[in-house]
C-alpha positions in Angstrom: -12.0 -25.4 -17.2 -10.5 -22.1 -18.1 -9.1 -23.1 -21.5 -9.9 -20.2 -23.9 -10.5 -17.7 -21.1 -8.5 -14.4 -21.6 -5.7 -14.2 -19.2 -6.8 -10.6 -18.4 -10.0 -11.8 -16.7 -10.2 -11.9 -12.9 -10.8 -15.6 -12.9 -7.8 -16.4 -15.0 -5.6 -14.1 -12.8 -6.9 -15.9 -9.8 -5.9 -19.2 -11.3 -2.5 -17.9 -12.3 -1.8 -16.5 -8.9 -2.6 -19.9 -7.4 -0.5 -21.9 -9.8 2.5 -19.6 -9.8 2.5 -18.9 -6.1 4.2 -15.5 -6.9 2.0 -12.7 -7.9 4.9 -10.6 -9.1 5.2 -13.0 -12.1 1.5 -12.9 -13.1 1.9 -9.6 -15.0 4.7 -11.0 -17.2 2.6 -14.1 -18.1 -0.4 -12.0 -19.0 1.7 -9.8 -21.2 3.2 -12.8 -23.0 0.1 -14.9 -23.7 -3.4 -14.1 -24.8 -5.4 -17.0 -23.4 -5.1 -20.1 -21.3 -5.1 -22.2 -24.4 -2.1 -20.2 -25.7 -0.3 -20.6 -22.4 -1.0 -24.4 -22.2 0.1 -24.9 -25.7 3.5 -23.3 -25.2 6.6 -25.5 -25.2 9.2 -25.2 -22.5 11.5 -23.3 -25.0 8.7 -20.9 -25.8 8.0 -20.3 -22.1 11.6 -19.5 -21.5 11.8 -17.3 -24.6 8.8 -15.2 -23.6 9.1 -15.2 -19.8 12.8 -15.9 -18.9 14.8 -18.8 -17.5 12.5 -19.2 -14.5 9.7 -20.4 -16.7 11.6 -23.4 -18.0 10.2 -25.6 -15.2 6.7 -24.1 -15.3 4.0 -26.7 -15.7 0.5 -25.6 -16.7 -1.8 -28.6 -16.8 -3.6 -29.0 -20.1 -6.9 -29.4 -18.3 -6.7 -27.0 -15.3 -9.8 -26.7 -13.2 -10.5 -23.1 -12.3 -9.9 -22.4 -8.5 -13.0 -21.3 -6.7 -13.3 -17.7 -5.7 -13.1 -16.9 -2.0 -16.3 -16.7 -0.1 -17.3 -15.0 3.1 -18.6 -11.9 1.2 -15.1 -11.3 -0.4 -15.3 -9.7 -3.9 -12.4 -10.0 -6.3 -11.3 -7.4 -8.9 -8.8 -8.2 -11.6 -6.2 -5.6 -12.6 -8.0 -5.2 -16.0 -11.6 -4.9 -14.6 -13.5 -1.6 -14.5 -14.0 -2.1 -10.8 -10.2 -2.0 -10.2 -9.0 1.4 -9.0 -7.6 3.2 -12.1 -4.7 4.9 -10.3 -3.6 1.6 -8.8 -3.8 -0.2 -12.2 -1.4 2.4 -13.7 1.4 1.6 -11.2 4.2 -0.8 -11.8 3.6 -2.4 -8.4 -0.1 -2.9 -8.9 -1.2 -6.4 -7.7 -3.0 -8.6 -10.2 -6.0 -9.0 -7.9 -7.7 -6.9 -5.3 -9.8 -8.6 -2.6 -12.5 -6.5 -1.0 -15.3 -6.6 1.7 -17.6 -3.7 2.2 -17.8 -0.5 0.2 -15.0 2.0 -0.6 -15.9 5.4 1.0 -16.8 8.3 -1.3 -15.2 10.8 1.0 -11.7 12.1 0.4 -9.3 9.6 2.0 -6.3 10.4 4.2 -3.7 7.6 4.3 -1.4 7.0 7.3 2.1 5.5 6.7 2.6 2.2 8.4 5.1 1.6 11.2 5.3 -1.8 12.8 7.0 -0.8 16.0 6.2 2.9 16.3 7.4 5.2 19.0 4.9 6.8 21.4 5.0 10.1 19.6 4.3 8.3 16.3 1.2 6.6 17.8 0.0 10.0 19.0 0.4 11.5 15.5 -1.5 8.6 14.0 -4.3 9.0 16.5 -4.4 12.8 15.8 -4.7 12.0 12.1 -7.7 9.7 12.8 -9.3 12.4 15.0 -8.8 15.0 12.3 -10.5 12.8 9.7 -13.5 12.3 12.0 -13.8 16.0 12.8 -13.5 17.2 9.1 -15.5 14.4 7.5 -12.6 12.8 5.7 -12.1 9.1 5.2 -9.1 7.1 6.7 -7.0 4.4 5.0 -4.4 2.5 6.9 -2.6 -0.8 7.2 -4.1 -2.8 10.0 -0.9 -4.8 10.3 1.1 -1.8 11.5 0.9 0.0 14.8 0.3 3.5 13.4 -2.3 2.2 10.9 -4.3 0.5 13.7 -4.1 3.5 16.0 -5.3 5.9 13.3 -8.2 3.6 12.2 -9.3 2.9 15.8 -9.7 6.7 16.5 -11.2 7.4 13.1 -13.9 4.7 13.3 -14.7 5.7 16.8 -15.3 9.3 15.6 -17.6 8.1 12.7 -15.1 8.6 9.8 -15.5 6.2 6.9 -12.5 3.9 6.8 -10.6 1.4 4.7 -8.7 -1.2 6.5 -5.9 -2.5 4.3 -4.3 -5.9 5.1 -0.9 -7.3 4.4 -2.3 -10.8 4.9 -5.2 -12.7 3.2 -8.7 -11.2 3.4 -11.2 -13.7 4.6 -8.7 -15.7 6.8 -8.8 -15.4 10.6 -6.8 -12.4 11.6 -5.5 -10.9 14.9 -7.2 -7.7 13.8 -10.7 -9.1 13.0 -12.3 -7.0 15.7 -11.0 -3.7 14.1 -11.9 -5.0 10.6 -15.4 -5.9 11.7 -15.9 -2.4 13.3 -14.8 -0.8 10.0 -17.2 -2.9 8.0 -20.1 -2.4 10.5 -19.6 1.4 10.1 -20.0 1.2 6.4 -16.3 1.0 5.4 -14.2 -1.5 3.6 -11.5 -4.1 4.1 -9.0 -4.6 1.2 -6.1 -6.9 0.6 -3.9 -8.0 -2.3 -4.1 -11.6 -1.0 -6.9 -14.0 -0.7 -8.0 -16.3 2.1 -5.3 -18.6 3.4 -2.4 -16.2 2.7 -0.3 -15.2 5.7 1.5 -11.9 6.2 4.5 -11.2 4.0 6.9 -8.3 3.4 6.0 -8.4 -0.3 2.3 -8.2 0.4 2.9 -5.2 2.8 4.8 -3.4 0.0 2.0 -4.1 -2.5 -0.6 -3.1 0.1 1.2 0.2 0.6 0.7 1.0 -3.1 -3.0 0.2 -2.6 -3.2 2.7 0.3 -1.5 5.4 -1.7 -3.7 4.8 -4.8 -6.9 5.0 -2.8 -6.0 8.1 -0.8 -6.1 11.8 -1.5 -3.3 12.8 0.8 -0.6 10.7 2.6 0.6 11.4 6.2 3.9 9.9 7.4 3.9 9.9 11.2 7.3 8.2 11.4 9.4 5.6 9.8 13.0 4.5 9.4 14.9 3.3 6.3 14.5 -0.3 7.3 10.7 -0.2 7.0 10.0 -1.3 3.4 6.2 -0.8 3.7 6.7 2.8 4.8 9.2 3.6 2.1 6.9 1.9 -0.5 4.0 4.1 0.6 6.2 7.3 0.1 7.4 6.0 -3.3 3.8 5.3 -4.4 2.6 8.7 -3.1 5.4 10.5 -5.0 4.6 8.5 -8.2 0.9 9.3 -8.0 1.5 12.9 -7.1 -0.3 12.6 -3.8 0.4 15.4 -1.3 2.8 14.1 1.3 2.6 15.4 4.9 5.7 14.5 7.0 5.6 14.8 10.8 8.7 15.9 12.8 10.8 14.9 14.5 11.6 11.4 13.1 12.9 8.5 15.2 16.1 9.0 17.1 19.1 9.0 14.7 16.9 8.8 11.6 15.0 12.0 11.0 12.0 11.8 8.7 13.9 13.9 6.0 16.8 11.4 6.0 14.7 8.4 5.2 12.5 10.1 2.6 15.5 11.5 0.8 17.0 8.0 0.7 13.9 7.0 -1.2 14.8 9.5 -3.9 18.4 8.2 -4.0 20.1 11.0 -2.1 22.2 9.1 0.4 22.5 11.0 3.6 23.6 8.1 5.8 27.0 6.5 6.1 27.6 2.7 6.1 26.7 2.5 9.8 23.4 4.3 9.4 24.7 7.7 10.9 23.8 11.0 9.4 26.6 12.0 7.0 26.1 15.8 7.2 27.9 18.7 8.9 26.6 19.1 12.5 25.2 22.5 11.9 22.8 21.0 9.3 21.8 18.1 11.5 20.6 20.4 14.3 17.8 22.0 12.2 15.6 19.7 10.2 13.3 22.4 9.0 16.1 24.6 7.7 17.6 21.6 5.9 14.3 20.8 4.2 13.9 24.5 3.1 17.5 24.4 1.8 16.6 21.4 -0.4 13.5 23.1 -1.8 14.9 22.5 -5.3 14.3 18.8 -4.8 11.5 18.6 -2.2 10.2 15.4 -0.8 7.3 16.3 1.5 4.9 18.9 0.4 4.4 20.0 4.0 6.4 19.3 7.2 4.5 19.7 10.4 5.5 19.7 14.1 2.3 20.0 16.0 -1.3 18.7 16.0 -2.6 22.0 14.8 -0.2 22.1 11.9 -1.1 18.6 11.0 -4.8 19.4 10.9 -4.3 22.5 8.8 -1.9 20.6 6.4 -4.4 17.7 5.9 -7.3 20.1 5.3 -5.4 22.2 2.9 -4.1 19.2 1.0 -7.6 17.7 0.6 -9.0 21.1 -0.5 -6.2 21.5 -3.0 -6.9 18.2 -4.9 
């Protein structure tokens, strides 16, 4: 029975997440009620007044058994626990619960932006980032549900770099990426998710996971992404919000250069309704010149075009933080 348990506790957050089925609403419930007793005692009118129309049909049983915590070595941190990453807790997109196996590395972490269907050059940039981390003693954080995240993590763990594998699905459930996750754990790293066992992959979880990746990292590398990839855009938004150095690799995918998609994140529309670049041809031909021309409103801290530039940019960003 949770009854008088504060709603800010990890156990109450777990119960709320299970009952509501929508983690995005947990924060509003916690802000509106102090304890489980307070929530259970609210009338439908009070629920709607405090939470909004969606809560009119919300039914919280008067005697609600507390759901069991996940097993299999999975630890759970609530958003208000001291074990929850402070940078992540300060973000609007911070998930109510963080599920973890293994130990978070103490080394500075380099995050790789997630691309589900990356181009061959993007895979090579991701692998180069993993290799750079192993060579310089940096840690690596990446979304295992994405092609670039897996590529970077595979190379990094092969080279002995401490890693964090972030999942967009439930931690503790069977996964197509269990082999990589187990390698990361065996090497002393960690696996992290915003969802518990039994949860399947979702776009919302990927967006929240991208915020986790940015919050845990020291510098963020974007090997490639297009405007349709919510997870990649969410990672850039989170990196900008946290003030993380952002290293963008050029060129971007055909028709959608990296600067176009990152500028869209900041609300500067450079694409027309059909997704074409809406700029004079002379500007389209030189991405670096355009980025320099927009220095008054920069997006990436560094734009790189080669493996050597990437290594130097990552090392400089880590040293500068």
